[in-house]
HTML snippet that shows the backbone in 3Dmol.js (N, CA, C, O; Angstrom):
<script src="https://3Dmol.org/build/3Dmol-min.js"></script>
<div id="view" style="width:600px;height:400px;position:relative"></div>
<script>
const pdb = `
ATOM      1  N   MET A   1      22.729 142.971 140.704  1.00  0.00           N
ATOM      2  CA  MET A   1      21.706 141.744 140.391  1.00  0.00           C
ATOM      3  C   MET A   1      21.293 142.066 138.968  1.00  0.00           C
ATOM      4  O   MET A   1      21.036 141.066 138.297  1.00  0.00           O
ATOM      5  N   TRP A   2      21.174 143.205 138.371  1.00  0.00           N
ATOM      6  CA  TRP A   2      20.723 143.531 137.140  1.00  0.00           C
ATOM      7  C   TRP A   2      21.565 143.280 136.234  1.00  0.00           C
ATOM      8  O   TRP A   2      21.094 143.030 135.124  1.00  0.00           O
ATOM      9  N   LEU A   3      22.940 143.263 136.386  1.00  0.00           N
ATOM     10  CA  LEU A   3      24.281 142.907 135.437  1.00  0.00           C
ATOM     11  C   LEU A   3      23.569 141.260 135.498  1.00  0.00           C
ATOM     12  O   LEU A   3      22.894 141.122 134.478  1.00  0.00           O
ATOM     13  N   LEU A   4      23.530 140.255 136.194  1.00  0.00           N
ATOM     14  CA  LEU A   4      23.057 139.059 135.796  1.00  0.00           C
ATOM     15  C   LEU A   4      21.993 138.944 135.041  1.00  0.00           C
ATOM     16  O   LEU A   4      22.003 138.285 134.001  1.00  0.00           O
ATOM     17  N   ILE A   5      20.950 139.583 135.492  1.00  0.00           N
ATOM     18  CA  ILE A   5      19.830 139.167 134.703  1.00  0.00           C
ATOM     19  C   ILE A   5      19.775 139.734 133.318  1.00  0.00           C
ATOM     20  O   ILE A   5      18.844 139.409 132.580  1.00  0.00           O
ATOM     21  N   PHE A   6      20.960 140.783 132.805  1.00  0.00           N
ATOM     22  CA  PHE A   6      21.090 140.982 131.511  1.00  0.00           C
ATOM     23  C   PHE A   6      22.125 140.242 130.753  1.00  0.00           C
ATOM     24  O   PHE A   6      22.062 140.072 129.535  1.00  0.00           O
ATOM     25  N   ALA A   7      23.095 139.799 131.523  1.00  0.00           N
ATOM     26  CA  ALA A   7      24.192 138.854 130.853  1.00  0.00           C
ATOM     27  C   ALA A   7      23.539 137.815 129.892  1.00  0.00           C
ATOM     28  O   ALA A   7      22.704 136.936 130.103  1.00  0.00           O
ATOM     29  N   ASP A   8      24.223 138.224 128.721  1.00  0.00           N
ATOM     30  CA  ASP A   8      23.994 137.116 127.507  1.00  0.00           C
ATOM     31  C   ASP A   8      25.247 136.568 127.596  1.00  0.00           C
ATOM     32  O   ASP A   8      25.164 135.340 127.567  1.00  0.00           O
ATOM     33  N   ASP A   9      26.410 136.978 127.694  1.00  0.00           N
ATOM     34  CA  ASP A   9      27.867 136.325 127.328  1.00  0.00           C
ATOM     35  C   ASP A   9      28.006 135.419 128.480  1.00  0.00           C
ATOM     36  O   ASP A   9      27.944 135.798 129.650  1.00  0.00           O
ATOM     37  N   PRO A  10      28.294 133.572 127.900  1.00  0.00           N
ATOM     38  CA  PRO A  10      28.384 132.894 128.941  1.00  0.00           C
ATOM     39  C   PRO A  10      29.365 133.140 129.983  1.00  0.00           C
ATOM     40  O   PRO A  10      29.078 132.972 131.168  1.00  0.00           O
ATOM     41  N   ALA A  11      30.733 133.608 129.523  1.00  0.00           N
ATOM     42  CA  ALA A  11      31.581 133.926 130.332  1.00  0.00           C
ATOM     43  C   ALA A  11      31.364 134.864 131.258  1.00  0.00           C
ATOM     44  O   ALA A  11      31.793 134.627 132.387  1.00  0.00           O
ATOM     45  N   ASP A  12      30.708 136.046 131.027  1.00  0.00           N
ATOM     46  CA  ASP A  12      30.158 137.137 131.820  1.00  0.00           C
ATOM     47  C   ASP A  12      29.216 136.462 132.928  1.00  0.00           C
ATOM     48  O   ASP A  12      29.234 136.791 134.114  1.00  0.00           O
ATOM     49  N   ARG A  13      28.552 135.666 132.485  1.00  0.00           N
ATOM     50  CA  ARG A  13      27.292 135.121 133.133  1.00  0.00           C
ATOM     51  C   ARG A  13      27.960 134.115 134.079  1.00  0.00           C
ATOM     52  O   ARG A  13      27.647 134.252 135.262  1.00  0.00           O
ATOM     53  N   GLY A  14      28.807 133.145 133.788  1.00  0.00           N
ATOM     54  CA  GLY A  14      29.461 132.727 134.866  1.00  0.00           C
ATOM     55  C   GLY A  14      30.065 133.036 135.774  1.00  0.00           C
ATOM     56  O   GLY A  14      30.090 132.474 136.869  1.00  0.00           O
ATOM     57  N   ARG A  15      30.784 134.220 135.348  1.00  0.00           N
ATOM     58  CA  ARG A  15      31.566 135.202 136.684  1.00  0.00           C
ATOM     59  C   ARG A  15      30.511 135.563 137.594  1.00  0.00           C
ATOM     60  O   ARG A  15      30.528 135.235 138.781  1.00  0.00           O
ATOM     61  N   LEU A  16      29.319 136.438 136.894  1.00  0.00           N
ATOM     62  CA  LEU A  16      28.402 136.790 137.903  1.00  0.00           C
ATOM     63  C   LEU A  16      27.915 135.861 138.640  1.00  0.00           C
ATOM     64  O   LEU A  16      28.043 136.088 139.843  1.00  0.00           O
ATOM     65  N   GLU A  17      27.346 134.792 138.341  1.00  0.00           N
ATOM     66  CA  GLU A  17      26.724 133.551 138.957  1.00  0.00           C
ATOM     67  C   GLU A  17      27.787 133.334 140.059  1.00  0.00           C
ATOM     68  O   GLU A  17      27.363 133.071 141.184  1.00  0.00           O
ATOM     69  N   ALA A  18      29.261 133.424 139.841  1.00  0.00           N
ATOM     70  CA  ALA A  18      30.348 132.941 141.061  1.00  0.00           C
ATOM     71  C   ALA A  18      30.149 134.013 142.129  1.00  0.00           C
ATOM     72  O   ALA A  18      29.848 133.766 143.297  1.00  0.00           O
ATOM     73  N   GLU A  19      30.364 135.342 141.566  1.00  0.00           N
ATOM     74  CA  GLU A  19      30.050 136.137 142.629  1.00  0.00           C
ATOM     75  C   GLU A  19      29.046 136.521 143.129  1.00  0.00           C
ATOM     76  O   GLU A  19      29.117 137.029 144.248  1.00  0.00           O
ATOM     77  N   LEU A  20      27.727 136.400 142.433  1.00  0.00           N
ATOM     78  CA  LEU A  20      26.680 136.650 143.322  1.00  0.00           C
ATOM     79  C   LEU A  20      26.059 135.490 143.989  1.00  0.00           C
ATOM     80  O   LEU A  20      25.179 135.632 144.839  1.00  0.00           O
ATOM     81  N   GLU A  21      26.552 134.237 143.576  1.00  0.00           N
ATOM     82  CA  GLU A  21      26.169 132.982 144.397  1.00  0.00           C
ATOM     83  C   GLU A  21      24.661 132.516 143.940  1.00  0.00           C
ATOM     84  O   GLU A  21      23.844 132.028 144.720  1.00  0.00           O
ATOM     85  N   GLY A  22      24.457 132.726 142.692  1.00  0.00           N
ATOM     86  CA  GLY A  22      22.921 132.622 142.074  1.00  0.00           C
ATOM     87  C   GLY A  22      23.161 132.816 140.545  1.00  0.00           C
ATOM     88  O   GLY A  22      24.094 133.343 139.939  1.00  0.00           O
ATOM     89  N   THR A  23      21.783 132.097 140.033  1.00  0.00           N
ATOM     90  CA  THR A  23      21.813 132.268 138.383  1.00  0.00           C
ATOM     91  C   THR A  23      20.945 133.355 138.108  1.00  0.00           C
ATOM     92  O   THR A  23      20.572 134.125 138.993  1.00  0.00           O
ATOM     93  N   PRO A  24      20.565 133.462 136.768  1.00  0.00           N
ATOM     94  CA  PRO A  24      19.744 134.510 136.169  1.00  0.00           C
ATOM     95  C   PRO A  24      18.315 134.152 136.467  1.00  0.00           C
ATOM     96  O   PRO A  24      17.436 135.011 136.513  1.00  0.00           O
ATOM     97  N   ALA A  25      18.099 132.903 136.665  1.00  0.00           N
ATOM     98  CA  ALA A  25      16.692 132.702 136.824  1.00  0.00           C
ATOM     99  C   ALA A  25      16.221 132.895 138.207  1.00  0.00           C
ATOM    100  O   ALA A  25      15.074 133.315 138.362  1.00  0.00           O
ATOM    101  N   GLU A  26      17.082 132.600 139.401  1.00  0.00           N
ATOM    102  CA  GLU A  26      16.980 132.960 140.778  1.00  0.00           C
ATOM    103  C   GLU A  26      16.992 134.318 140.858  1.00  0.00           C
ATOM    104  O   GLU A  26      16.162 134.770 141.647  1.00  0.00           O
ATOM    105  N   ALA A  27      17.859 135.330 140.134  1.00  0.00           N
ATOM    106  CA  ALA A  27      17.907 136.492 140.331  1.00  0.00           C
ATOM    107  C   ALA A  27      16.388 137.179 139.822  1.00  0.00           C
ATOM    108  O   ALA A  27      15.861 138.040 140.526  1.00  0.00           O
ATOM    109  N   VAL A  28      15.758 136.724 138.565  1.00  0.00           N
ATOM    110  CA  VAL A  28      14.908 137.158 138.198  1.00  0.00           C
ATOM    111  C   VAL A  28      13.553 136.799 139.190  1.00  0.00           C
ATOM    112  O   VAL A  28      12.624 137.557 139.469  1.00  0.00           O
ATOM    113  N   ASP A  29      13.740 135.563 139.569  1.00  0.00           N
ATOM    114  CA  ASP A  29      12.502 135.191 140.308  1.00  0.00           C
ATOM    115  C   ASP A  29      12.584 136.117 141.710  1.00  0.00           C
ATOM    116  O   ASP A  29      11.557 136.508 142.265  1.00  0.00           O
ATOM    117  N   GLU A  30      13.803 136.390 142.166  1.00  0.00           N
ATOM    118  CA  GLU A  30      13.772 137.476 143.429  1.00  0.00           C
ATOM    119  C   GLU A  30      13.303 138.834 143.147  1.00  0.00           C
ATOM    120  O   GLU A  30      12.762 139.503 144.028  1.00  0.00           O
ATOM    121  N   MET A  31      13.499 139.299 141.882  1.00  0.00           N
ATOM    122  CA  MET A  31      13.119 140.467 141.679  1.00  0.00           C
ATOM    123  C   MET A  31      11.591 140.751 141.526  1.00  0.00           C
ATOM    124  O   MET A  31      10.961 141.699 141.995  1.00  0.00           O
ATOM    125  N   ILE A  32      11.141 139.718 140.766  1.00  0.00           N
ATOM    126  CA  ILE A  32       9.710 139.447 140.625  1.00  0.00           C
ATOM    127  C   ILE A  32       8.831 139.421 141.740  1.00  0.00           C
ATOM    128  O   ILE A  32       7.756 140.018 141.784  1.00  0.00           O
ATOM    129  N   GLU A  33       9.435 138.535 142.865  1.00  0.00           N
ATOM    130  CA  GLU A  33       8.350 138.192 143.984  1.00  0.00           C
ATOM    131  C   GLU A  33       8.844 139.128 145.106  1.00  0.00           C
ATOM    132  O   GLU A  33       7.959 139.350 145.932  1.00  0.00           O
ATOM    133  N   GLN A  34      10.023 139.738 145.355  1.00  0.00           N
ATOM    134  CA  GLN A  34      10.482 140.451 146.380  1.00  0.00           C
ATOM    135  C   GLN A  34      10.803 142.148 146.300  1.00  0.00           C
ATOM    136  O   GLN A  34      11.480 142.695 147.170  1.00  0.00           O
ATOM    137  N   SER A  35      10.281 142.817 145.254  1.00  0.00           N
ATOM    138  CA  SER A  35      10.496 143.844 144.919  1.00  0.00           C
ATOM    139  C   SER A  35       9.732 144.660 144.320  1.00  0.00           C
ATOM    140  O   SER A  35       8.670 144.257 143.845  1.00  0.00           O
ATOM    141  N   CYS A  36      10.116 145.966 144.223  1.00  0.00           N
ATOM    142  CA  CYS A  36       8.688 146.915 143.428  1.00  0.00           C
ATOM    143  C   CYS A  36       8.528 146.207 142.019  1.00  0.00           C
ATOM    144  O   CYS A  36       7.586 146.601 141.332  1.00  0.00           O
ATOM    145  N   TRP A  37       9.155 145.437 141.627  1.00  0.00           N
ATOM    146  CA  TRP A  37       8.799 144.797 140.287  1.00  0.00           C
ATOM    147  C   TRP A  37       7.753 144.080 140.091  1.00  0.00           C
ATOM    148  O   TRP A  37       7.456 143.680 138.965  1.00  0.00           O
ATOM    149  N   THR A  38       7.192 143.870 140.939  1.00  0.00           N
ATOM    150  CA  THR A  38       6.380 142.825 141.164  1.00  0.00           C
ATOM    151  C   THR A  38       5.054 143.322 140.125  1.00  0.00           C
ATOM    152  O   THR A  38       4.482 142.664 139.256  1.00  0.00           O
ATOM    153  N   GLN A  39       4.804 144.810 140.602  1.00  0.00           N
ATOM    154  CA  GLN A  39       3.597 145.291 139.645  1.00  0.00           C
ATOM    155  C   GLN A  39       3.805 145.668 138.198  1.00  0.00           C
ATOM    156  O   GLN A  39       2.972 146.052 137.377  1.00  0.00           O
ATOM    157  N   ASP A  40       5.395 145.428 138.040  1.00  0.00           N
ATOM    158  CA  ASP A  40       5.613 145.779 136.512  1.00  0.00           C
ATOM    159  C   ASP A  40       5.524 144.511 135.622  1.00  0.00           C
ATOM    160  O   ASP A  40       5.537 144.550 134.391  1.00  0.00           O
ATOM    161  N   VAL A  41       5.434 143.382 136.369  1.00  0.00           N
ATOM    162  CA  VAL A  41       5.319 141.715 135.755  1.00  0.00           C
ATOM    163  C   VAL A  41       4.206 141.281 136.145  1.00  0.00           C
ATOM    164  O   VAL A  41       4.289 140.053 136.100  1.00  0.00           O
ATOM    165  N   PRO A  42       2.969 141.658 136.590  1.00  0.00           N
ATOM    166  CA  PRO A  42       2.067 140.539 137.386  1.00  0.00           C
ATOM    167  C   PRO A  42       1.609 139.463 136.612  1.00  0.00           C
ATOM    168  O   PRO A  42       0.910 138.685 137.261  1.00  0.00           O
ATOM    169  N   ASP A  43       1.779 139.165 135.427  1.00  0.00           N
ATOM    170  CA  ASP A  43       1.542 137.969 134.795  1.00  0.00           C
ATOM    171  C   ASP A  43       2.285 136.861 135.227  1.00  0.00           C
ATOM    172  O   ASP A  43       1.832 135.716 135.219  1.00  0.00           O
ATOM    173  N   PHE A  44       3.937 137.303 135.781  1.00  0.00           N
ATOM    174  CA  PHE A  44       4.677 136.379 136.231  1.00  0.00           C
ATOM    175  C   PHE A  44       4.757 136.152 137.670  1.00  0.00           C
ATOM    176  O   PHE A  44       5.403 135.136 137.926  1.00  0.00           O
ATOM    177  N   VAL A  45       4.233 136.874 138.862  1.00  0.00           N
ATOM    178  CA  VAL A  45       4.008 136.714 139.787  1.00  0.00           C
ATOM    179  C   VAL A  45       3.603 135.393 140.362  1.00  0.00           C
ATOM    180  O   VAL A  45       2.605 134.835 139.905  1.00  0.00           O
ATOM    181  N   GLY A  46       4.320 134.830 141.362  1.00  0.00           N
ATOM    182  CA  GLY A  46       3.959 133.476 141.890  1.00  0.00           C
ATOM    183  C   GLY A  46       4.338 132.212 141.213  1.00  0.00           C
ATOM    184  O   GLY A  46       3.906 131.082 141.446  1.00  0.00           O
ATOM    185  N   GLY A  47       5.514 132.714 140.044  1.00  0.00           N
ATOM    186  CA  GLY A  47       6.176 131.532 139.819  1.00  0.00           C
ATOM    187  C   GLY A  47       5.551 131.227 138.344  1.00  0.00           C
ATOM    188  O   GLY A  47       5.867 130.166 137.805  1.00  0.00           O
ATOM    189  N   LYS A  48       4.751 132.051 137.738  1.00  0.00           N
ATOM    190  CA  LYS A  48       3.710 131.737 136.762  1.00  0.00           C
ATOM    191  C   LYS A  48       4.731 131.916 135.488  1.00  0.00           C
ATOM    192  O   LYS A  48       5.535 132.827 135.686  1.00  0.00           O
ATOM    193  N   GLY A  49       4.857 131.346 134.406  1.00  0.00           N
ATOM    194  CA  GLY A  49       5.740 131.347 133.445  1.00  0.00           C
ATOM    195  C   GLY A  49       6.670 130.338 133.363  1.00  0.00           C
ATOM    196  O   GLY A  49       6.783 129.570 134.318  1.00  0.00           O
ATOM    197  N   THR A  50       7.370 130.207 132.365  1.00  0.00           N
ATOM    198  CA  THR A  50       8.426 129.651 132.301  1.00  0.00           C
ATOM    199  C   THR A  50       9.923 130.500 132.543  1.00  0.00           C
ATOM    200  O   THR A  50       9.879 131.660 132.135  1.00  0.00           O
ATOM    201  N   ALA A  51      11.006 130.142 133.045  1.00  0.00           N
ATOM    202  CA  ALA A  51      12.237 130.722 133.579  1.00  0.00           C
ATOM    203  C   ALA A  51      12.482 131.823 132.233  1.00  0.00           C
ATOM    204  O   ALA A  51      12.586 133.048 132.297  1.00  0.00           O
ATOM    205  N   GLN A  52      12.533 130.979 131.067  1.00  0.00           N
ATOM    206  CA  GLN A  52      12.764 132.209 130.174  1.00  0.00           C
ATOM    207  C   GLN A  52      11.868 133.203 129.747  1.00  0.00           C
ATOM    208  O   GLN A  52      12.355 134.097 129.053  1.00  0.00           O
ATOM    209  N   GLN A  53      10.456 133.257 130.049  1.00  0.00           N
ATOM    210  CA  GLN A  53       8.932 134.129 129.946  1.00  0.00           C
ATOM    211  C   GLN A  53       9.535 135.147 131.006  1.00  0.00           C
ATOM    212  O   GLN A  53       9.791 136.307 130.683  1.00  0.00           O
ATOM    213  N   ARG A  54       9.710 134.746 132.053  1.00  0.00           N
ATOM    214  CA  ARG A  54       9.822 135.770 133.220  1.00  0.00           C
ATOM    215  C   ARG A  54      11.228 136.550 132.972  1.00  0.00           C
ATOM    216  O   ARG A  54      11.326 137.731 133.305  1.00  0.00           O
ATOM    217  N   LEU A  55      12.408 135.788 132.325  1.00  0.00           N
ATOM    218  CA  LEU A  55      13.266 136.576 132.238  1.00  0.00           C
ATOM    219  C   LEU A  55      13.064 137.533 131.230  1.00  0.00           C
ATOM    220  O   LEU A  55      13.526 138.664 131.382  1.00  0.00           O
ATOM    221  N   ILE A  56      12.439 137.231 130.229  1.00  0.00           N
ATOM    222  CA  ILE A  56      12.271 138.299 128.801  1.00  0.00           C
ATOM    223  C   ILE A  56      11.270 139.232 129.690  1.00  0.00           C
ATOM    224  O   ILE A  56      11.585 140.420 129.620  1.00  0.00           O
ATOM    225  N   GLY A  57      10.371 139.018 130.340  1.00  0.00           N
ATOM    226  CA  GLY A  57       9.312 139.966 130.851  1.00  0.00           C
ATOM    227  C   GLY A  57      10.017 140.966 131.459  1.00  0.00           C
ATOM    228  O   GLY A  57      10.072 142.102 130.989  1.00  0.00           O
ATOM    229  N   LEU A  58      10.768 140.501 132.859  1.00  0.00           N
ATOM    230  CA  LEU A  58      11.378 141.353 133.561  1.00  0.00           C
ATOM    231  C   LEU A  58      12.298 142.594 132.901  1.00  0.00           C
ATOM    232  O   LEU A  58      12.343 143.802 133.136  1.00  0.00           O
ATOM    233  N   ARG A  59      13.022 141.706 131.950  1.00  0.00           N
ATOM    234  CA  ARG A  59      14.187 142.687 130.975  1.00  0.00           C
ATOM    235  C   ARG A  59      13.360 143.560 130.164  1.00  0.00           C
ATOM    236  O   ARG A  59      14.005 144.567 129.869  1.00  0.00           O
ATOM    237  N   ALA A  60      12.100 143.570 129.655  1.00  0.00           N
ATOM    238  CA  ALA A  60      11.263 144.189 129.287  1.00  0.00           C
ATOM    239  C   ALA A  60      10.652 145.524 130.013  1.00  0.00           C
ATOM    240  O   ALA A  60      10.663 146.720 129.723  1.00  0.00           O
ATOM    241  N   ALA A  61      10.198 144.873 130.926  1.00  0.00           N
ATOM    242  CA  ALA A  61       9.752 145.867 132.032  1.00  0.00           C
ATOM    243  C   ALA A  61      10.870 146.892 132.392  1.00  0.00           C
ATOM    244  O   ALA A  61      10.793 148.118 132.316  1.00  0.00           O
ATOM    245  N   TYR A  62      11.786 146.232 132.746  1.00  0.00           N
ATOM    246  CA  TYR A  62      13.198 147.209 133.412  1.00  0.00           C
ATOM    247  C   TYR A  62      13.226 148.115 132.025  1.00  0.00           C
ATOM    248  O   TYR A  62      12.853 149.263 132.265  1.00  0.00           O
ATOM    249  N   LEU A  63      13.553 147.907 130.707  1.00  0.00           N
ATOM    250  CA  LEU A  63      13.636 148.710 129.774  1.00  0.00           C
ATOM    251  C   LEU A  63      12.799 149.731 129.273  1.00  0.00           C
ATOM    252  O   LEU A  63      12.966 150.762 128.621  1.00  0.00           O
ATOM    253  N   ALA A  64      11.692 149.031 129.860  1.00  0.00           N
ATOM    254  CA  ALA A  64      10.631 150.246 129.802  1.00  0.00           C
ATOM    255  C   ALA A  64      10.628 151.309 130.479  1.00  0.00           C
ATOM    256  O   ALA A  64      10.033 152.293 130.041  1.00  0.00           O
ATOM    257  N   ASN A  65      11.332 151.348 131.771  1.00  0.00           N
ATOM    258  CA  ASN A  65      11.017 152.262 132.478  1.00  0.00           C
ATOM    259  C   ASN A  65      12.656 152.760 132.818  1.00  0.00           C
ATOM    260  O   ASN A  65      12.793 153.762 133.520  1.00  0.00           O
ATOM    261  N   ASN A  66      13.684 152.157 132.390  1.00  0.00           N
ATOM    262  CA  ASN A  66      14.747 152.884 132.477  1.00  0.00           C
ATOM    263  C   ASN A  66      15.757 152.797 130.948  1.00  0.00           C
ATOM    264  O   ASN A  66      15.427 152.249 129.896  1.00  0.00           O
ATOM    265  N   ARG A  67      16.843 153.408 131.203  1.00  0.00           N
ATOM    266  CA  ARG A  67      17.583 153.439 129.907  1.00  0.00           C
ATOM    267  C   ARG A  67      18.397 152.315 129.941  1.00  0.00           C
ATOM    268  O   ARG A  67      18.781 151.866 131.021  1.00  0.00           O
ATOM    269  N   PRO A  68      18.729 151.771 128.800  1.00  0.00           N
ATOM    270  CA  PRO A  68      19.491 150.331 128.633  1.00  0.00           C
ATOM    271  C   PRO A  68      20.614 150.689 129.697  1.00  0.00           C
ATOM    272  O   PRO A  68      20.891 151.833 130.058  1.00  0.00           O
ATOM    273  N   LEU A  69      21.257 149.433 130.169  1.00  0.00           N
ATOM    274  CA  LEU A  69      22.474 149.229 130.686  1.00  0.00           C
ATOM    275  C   LEU A  69      23.887 149.693 129.820  1.00  0.00           C
ATOM    276  O   LEU A  69      24.041 149.252 128.681  1.00  0.00           O
ATOM    277  N   GLY A  70      24.802 150.514 130.368  1.00  0.00           N
ATOM    278  CA  GLY A  70      25.883 150.658 129.631  1.00  0.00           C
ATOM    279  C   GLY A  70      25.821 151.857 128.681  1.00  0.00           C
ATOM    280  O   GLY A  70      26.632 152.065 127.779  1.00  0.00           O
ATOM    281  N   ASN A  71      24.645 152.708 129.023  1.00  0.00           N
ATOM    282  CA  ASN A  71      24.442 153.644 127.630  1.00  0.00           C
ATOM    283  C   ASN A  71      24.356 155.043 128.471  1.00  0.00           C
ATOM    284  O   ASN A  71      23.560 155.980 128.399  1.00  0.00           O
ATOM    285  N   GLY A  72      25.769 154.750 129.495  1.00  0.00           N
ATOM    286  CA  GLY A  72      25.826 156.512 130.079  1.00  0.00           C
ATOM    287  C   GLY A  72      25.128 156.493 131.291  1.00  0.00           C
ATOM    288  O   GLY A  72      24.987 157.530 131.939  1.00  0.00           O
TER     289      GLY A  72
END
`;
const viewer = $3Dmol.createViewer("view");
viewer.addModel(pdb, "pdb");
viewer.setStyle({}, {cartoon: {color: "spectrum"}});
viewer.zoomTo();
viewer.render();
</script>
């Protein structure tokens, strides 16, 4: 699911959407509302913010807690 959340290339995003049967916005909402990431992005719990704000917020929280994807 994180690959979909971090996918910026339209082709990659489209392939991942087909494989995972969902969109980046749906993946972000699921992570924010139904996982431990709720505590890292409390301003977006309950559907608060726009889809773009929620995506940026979750990405920032992930990067603050983990090394970037693809870097070893």
